C-alpha positions as CSV (number, residue, x, y, z in Angstrom):
1,M,-25.3,-79.9,-109.3
2,T,-24.0,-80.4,-105.8
3,M,-26.4,-81.5,-102.5
4,P,-26.3,-80.7,-99.1
5,K,-24.2,-83.0,-97.0
6,S,-26.3,-84.2,-94.1
7,E,-26.9,-81.7,-91.7
8,F,-28.0,-83.3,-88.5
9,P,-25.3,-83.7,-85.7
10,E,-24.8,-86.9,-84.0
11,D,-27.5,-88.4,-81.4
12,S,-30.1,-85.8,-82.6
13,I,-33.8,-86.6,-82.3
14,V,-35.0,-86.1,-86.4
15,H,-37.6,-85.2,-88.1
16,A,-37.4,-85.1,-91.7
17,P,-35.0,-87.8,-92.8
18,H,-33.0,-84.9,-95.1
19,T,-33.5,-81.4,-96.0
20,P,-35.2,-80.2,-98.7
21,L,-33.9,-81.1,-102.6
22,T,-35.0,-78.2,-104.0
23,D,-33.8,-79.5,-107.2
24,Y,-36.5,-81.5,-107.4
25,Y,-39.1,-80.0,-105.2
26,A,-40.0,-76.4,-104.1
27,N,-40.1,-77.2,-100.1
28,E,-40.6,-79.8,-97.6
29,D,-44.6,-78.9,-98.0
30,S,-44.4,-80.6,-101.9
31,R,-41.7,-83.1,-101.1
32,R,-44.2,-85.4,-100.3
33,G,-46.7,-85.1,-103.3
34,W,-43.9,-84.9,-105.9
35,V,-42.4,-88.5,-104.7
36,G,-45.9,-89.8,-104.8
37,R,-46.3,-88.9,-108.4
38,M,-42.9,-90.0,-109.1
39,F,-43.6,-93.5,-107.3
40,D,-46.5,-93.9,-108.6
41,S,-45.5,-93.0,-112.7
42,S,-42.4,-95.2,-112.7
43,A,-43.7,-98.4,-110.3
44,A,-44.7,-100.4,-113.7
45,D,-40.6,-100.3,-113.8
46,Y,-39.3,-100.3,-110.5
47,D,-38.5,-104.1,-110.0
48,R,-36.8,-104.4,-113.4
49,I,-34.4,-101.3,-112.5
50,E,-34.0,-102.9,-108.9
51,T,-32.6,-105.7,-110.6
52,I,-30.0,-104.0,-112.7
53,L,-29.0,-101.3,-109.0
54,G,-28.5,-104.6,-107.2
55,F,-27.0,-107.2,-109.7
56,G,-30.0,-109.4,-109.0
57,S,-28.7,-109.8,-105.5
58,G,-31.5,-107.7,-104.0
59,P,-34.2,-110.8,-102.9
60,W,-31.1,-112.9,-101.1
61,Y,-30.0,-109.6,-99.3
62,R,-33.7,-109.0,-98.2
63,G,-34.2,-112.0,-97.5
64,Q,-30.7,-112.5,-94.9
65,A,-31.1,-109.0,-93.3
66,L,-34.9,-110.4,-92.5
67,L,-33.5,-112.8,-90.6
68,R,-30.1,-111.4,-89.2
69,A,-33.1,-109.3,-87.2
70,G,-35.0,-112.3,-86.4
71,L,-37.6,-112.8,-88.3
72,M,-38.9,-116.3,-87.5
73,P,-41.6,-118.6,-89.0
74,D,-45.0,-117.9,-87.9
75,M,-44.7,-114.5,-87.1
76,Q,-46.8,-111.5,-88.1
77,I,-44.9,-109.2,-90.0
78,V,-46.0,-105.8,-91.4
79,D,-44.1,-104.6,-94.2
80,V,-44.2,-100.8,-94.0
81,G,-43.2,-99.0,-97.4
82,M,-43.4,-101.8,-99.1
83,G,-43.3,-100.8,-102.9
84,T,-43.6,-103.5,-105.4
85,G,-43.5,-106.5,-102.6
86,L,-39.6,-106.8,-102.5
87,V,-39.3,-107.3,-99.3
88,A,-42.8,-109.4,-98.6
89,R,-41.9,-111.7,-100.9
90,Q,-38.8,-112.3,-98.8
91,A,-40.9,-112.3,-95.6
92,A,-43.8,-114.6,-96.7
93,T,-41.2,-117.3,-97.5
94,I,-39.3,-116.8,-94.0
95,V,-42.6,-117.2,-92.0
96,G,-44.2,-119.6,-94.2
97,D,-47.6,-118.3,-94.7
98,P,-48.4,-115.1,-96.9
99,G,-51.1,-114.7,-94.6
100,K,-49.1,-113.3,-91.8
101,V,-48.1,-110.7,-94.0
102,T,-49.2,-107.6,-94.4
103,G,-47.7,-104.4,-96.9
104,V,-48.7,-101.0,-96.1
105,D,-48.0,-98.4,-99.0
106,P,-49.1,-94.7,-99.7
107,S,-48.3,-95.2,-103.6
108,P,-51.2,-96.9,-105.3
109,G,-49.0,-97.5,-108.4
110,M,-46.8,-99.0,-106.7
111,L,-49.4,-101.3,-105.0
112,K,-51.2,-102.1,-108.6
113,N,-47.6,-103.0,-109.6
114,A,-46.9,-105.3,-106.3
115,Q,-46.0,-109.2,-107.5
116,L,-47.4,-111.4,-104.5
117,P,-48.1,-114.3,-103.0
118,A,-51.7,-115.1,-102.9
119,G,-52.6,-114.4,-99.1
120,V,-50.7,-111.5,-98.4
121,R,-52.5,-108.0,-97.5
122,I,-52.1,-105.1,-99.1
123,V,-53.3,-101.7,-97.5
124,E,-52.5,-98.2,-98.5
125,G,-51.5,-96.2,-95.8
126,R,-48.3,-94.0,-94.6
127,A,-45.7,-94.9,-92.2
128,E,-46.7,-92.0,-89.8
129,S,-50.1,-93.1,-89.5
130,I,-50.3,-96.8,-89.7
131,P,-54.5,-98.0,-90.4
132,F,-54.0,-101.0,-87.7
133,P,-54.6,-100.9,-84.1
134,D,-51.9,-101.2,-81.4
135,N,-49.9,-104.3,-80.9
136,S,-50.7,-105.6,-84.3
137,F,-47.6,-107.6,-85.3
138,D,-44.5,-109.4,-83.9
139,F,-42.4,-107.9,-86.4
140,L,-41.9,-104.7,-88.6
141,S,-39.9,-104.0,-91.4
142,M,-39.2,-101.0,-94.2
143,G,-37.0,-101.4,-97.3
144,Y,-35.1,-98.8,-98.3
145,A,-37.9,-96.0,-97.8
146,M,-37.1,-94.3,-94.4
147,R,-35.7,-91.0,-96.6
148,H,-39.2,-90.6,-98.0
149,I,-40.8,-90.6,-94.9
150,S,-41.7,-87.1,-93.8
151,D,-41.3,-87.2,-89.9
152,L,-39.1,-89.8,-88.3
153,S,-40.1,-89.0,-85.2
154,V,-43.9,-89.6,-85.7
155,A,-43.3,-92.8,-87.9
156,F,-40.9,-94.6,-85.4
157,S,-43.6,-93.9,-82.5
158,E,-46.1,-95.3,-85.2
159,F,-43.8,-98.6,-85.5
160,H,-43.7,-98.7,-81.8
161,R,-47.2,-98.3,-81.6
162,V,-48.6,-101.3,-84.2
163,L,-45.7,-104.0,-82.7
164,R,-46.7,-106.5,-80.1
165,P,-44.5,-106.4,-76.5
166,G,-41.5,-108.1,-77.7
167,G,-41.3,-106.8,-80.7
168,Q,-38.8,-106.4,-83.1
169,L,-37.7,-104.0,-86.3
170,C,-35.3,-104.1,-88.8
171,I,-35.2,-100.6,-91.7
172,M,-33.2,-101.6,-94.4
173,E,-31.5,-98.5,-95.9
174,I,-28.2,-97.1,-98.2
175,T,-26.0,-95.1,-96.0
176,C,-23.8,-92.5,-97.3
177,P,-20.2,-94.6,-97.3
178,E,-17.8,-93.1,-94.7
179,K,-14.8,-93.9,-97.5
180,T,-14.2,-91.4,-100.0
181,I,-13.5,-94.0,-102.8
182,Q,-16.3,-95.8,-102.6
183,K,-18.8,-93.0,-101.8
184,M,-17.7,-91.5,-105.4
185,V,-17.9,-94.9,-106.9
186,L,-21.3,-95.6,-105.3
187,K,-22.8,-92.1,-106.4
188,T,-21.0,-92.5,-109.8
189,Y,-23.3,-96.0,-110.6
190,L,-26.6,-95.1,-108.3
191,R,-26.4,-90.8,-110.1
192,R,-25.0,-91.0,-113.8
193,I,-25.2,-95.2,-114.4
194,V,-28.2,-96.3,-113.0
195,P,-30.2,-92.9,-114.3
196,L,-29.0,-94.1,-117.9
197,L,-30.0,-97.3,-117.9
198,A,-33.7,-96.6,-116.7
199,R,-33.8,-94.2,-119.5
200,I,-32.4,-96.4,-122.2
201,V,-34.5,-99.6,-120.6
202,T,-38.0,-97.9,-120.0
203,R,-37.9,-94.6,-122.1
204,N,-39.5,-93.3,-118.9
205,A,-38.2,-89.6,-118.1
206,D,-39.5,-89.9,-114.3
207,T,-38.3,-93.4,-113.9
208,S,-34.8,-92.0,-114.3
209,V,-35.2,-89.3,-112.2
210,L,-36.6,-91.3,-109.5
211,W,-33.2,-92.9,-109.7
212,R,-30.9,-90.3,-109.6
213,Y,-33.0,-88.7,-106.6
214,Y,-32.6,-92.0,-105.2
215,W,-28.7,-91.2,-104.5
216,D,-29.3,-87.4,-103.7
217,S,-31.6,-88.4,-100.8
218,I,-28.9,-91.0,-99.7
219,E,-26.5,-88.2,-99.2
220,A,-28.2,-86.0,-97.5
221,C,-29.7,-88.5,-95.2
222,A,-29.9,-88.0,-91.7
223,L,-26.6,-89.8,-89.9
224,P,-27.3,-93.4,-88.6
225,A,-26.9,-92.4,-84.9
226,S,-29.2,-89.4,-85.0
227,V,-31.4,-92.8,-86.9
228,M,-30.9,-94.5,-83.6
229,S,-31.1,-91.8,-81.6
230,T,-34.6,-91.5,-83.1
231,L,-35.4,-94.7,-82.5
232,T,-34.5,-95.0,-78.6
233,N,-36.8,-91.4,-78.3
234,A,-39.7,-93.5,-79.9
235,G,-39.8,-96.2,-77.4
236,F,-37.3,-99.0,-78.7
237,E,-34.3,-100.9,-76.3
238,N,-31.6,-102.8,-77.9
239,V,-31.2,-100.4,-81.1
240,N,-28.5,-101.2,-83.0
241,R,-27.2,-101.2,-86.9
242,H,-25.7,-103.9,-88.8
243,L,-23.6,-102.7,-91.8
244,E,-22.8,-104.8,-94.8
245,L,-20.2,-103.7,-97.4
246,G,-19.8,-100.1,-96.1
247,M,-23.4,-98.9,-97.0
248,F,-26.4,-101.1,-96.4
249,S,-27.0,-100.5,-93.2
250,E,-30.1,-102.5,-91.4
251,Y,-31.6,-100.4,-88.2
252,R,-32.5,-102.8,-85.3
253,A,-34.4,-102.8,-82.3
254,R,-37.0,-104.4,-79.8
255,K,-40.2,-102.9,-78.2
256,P,-40.2,-103.6,-74.6
257,A,-41.7,-106.5,-73.3
């Protein structure tokens, strides 16, 4: 199955993060329900497969990304698209008080399976409509959930709204490598090997499909320049992208003071 490459021109304003992946759902209107069902169904297996995916390095990397983006002790942080809490756990360690960490996610299954320190607040909600007042947080994080947002422009405006003046942002995402060999290796690993391991380890067909979809959404995702243009259009300043190993993107920005 050949998936479409990103069709977004550089420096454009992005709404849907990628074109509809019609081998999984019929159109953009049905995407949200399909993705939600897949995450709910595979939530119990998510941490186990993520450990396989990142060879156990995921917690360390997420913590380092938060530190690079400026997360410091005593900051109030909201982790949007929290999932099972992989970023939120690292955030709680850095800020020094789990009570200063809030996780938001639309998947009841993910929230039910979240492994979090006592005191972390969890709320069901979507990136496009974060259930908190204006100027509520010092820092906002998102770990590998950007590709599942229905409208990046709306979500980034929400991120800007809930951050306090001077608040900081860190969006972690896997970006399709530019080098052909690296792309082929990553594609083979994510689209074939990880789904096969998921089927063997969990015997849950949905988990295997979700991780195959994981690569396809990476390959079709908006270009980094378009993501940064959309952040700028939402009102952020100092928008930049830190890249690790040619594929781990950290989009960072600041709400004007």
